[in-house]
C-alpha positions, 0 to 999 in steps of 0.5 A: 146157230150153224157156224159155217166156214173152213177159218171158224173152229166148230166149238159152239158154246151156247148160254141158255137161261132157263130159270136164272140159272146159265147152263153151258152147252159144248156142241162137239164136232169134229174135235178131239178129245185131246183138244178139249182138254187143252181148252178145259185146263187153259180156261181153269187156268184163265179163271183163276183155279186155286186151291182151297188155301186161298183166304179170300179179300182183306180190308186195308184202312191205313191212309191218312190225309193233312193238310199243312200249314204255317202260323200264319195260315200258309198252305205249305202243300201248295206248290205255289206259296213261298216256303212251301215244301217240295212234293219231289223233297218229300220221304216217307219212312216206315219203322221195321225192326228198329230201322227205318225203311225208305218207302219206294214200291216202283209198281204202286200207284204212289209208290213213295207212299204218299200222294199231294191232292187238292181237297175242301178247297186246300192241298193235302197229302194223302198218305198210307201208314205203316202197318208193320205186324211186327211193331205194336205201334207201327211208326211212319217217318214224314221227311217234309226236307232236309229240316224237318221230319215228323213222327207218325205213330198208329194204332192197327186192329186186325181181324181175319179180312181186316187191317184199321187204323184206329188211332193217330199221334203225330209227334206223340200228340194223340190228332186223330180216333175213331171211325166216326170221322176222316180220318183227317188231320190239320198240322200247324207248323212254327 
């Protein structure tokens, strides 16, 4: 390939596929070594060169989905239902070192730690549970409104590359455990 023109950088990168391996050949033509060094270090920076201390990826599986209904079966997460909870009023708190910390992580997709969605013909709340390493059984408080707060406790299994919720208690009643079913519970409120 011939590249011509005064505005085109004369560094050509040619990729050849030979026996399923990529070979990169740099054709240096009128480029100083200093320029090549800058290009090389910039490419390393962009491609994420790092030292060997990088641990790799980690799977964090700590979500919980809940449906919330009253004793008459009315969906209390449906904004059209009478007496339903208002999403803007719901708050999550994580118990850390004996203190309840309000969840507000502005950089996340769900900054308040939850999302209300429609699934399986009903409204559900998807909650990111507390997975604090300082707690034996991390606790999440969900404040539905000024009058109602529930306690969600979970058992967390940890190993290199994995953080997973294995049991869920709501108000000290075991509601979910195991791996063979969706981490979903139905809450009936009086």
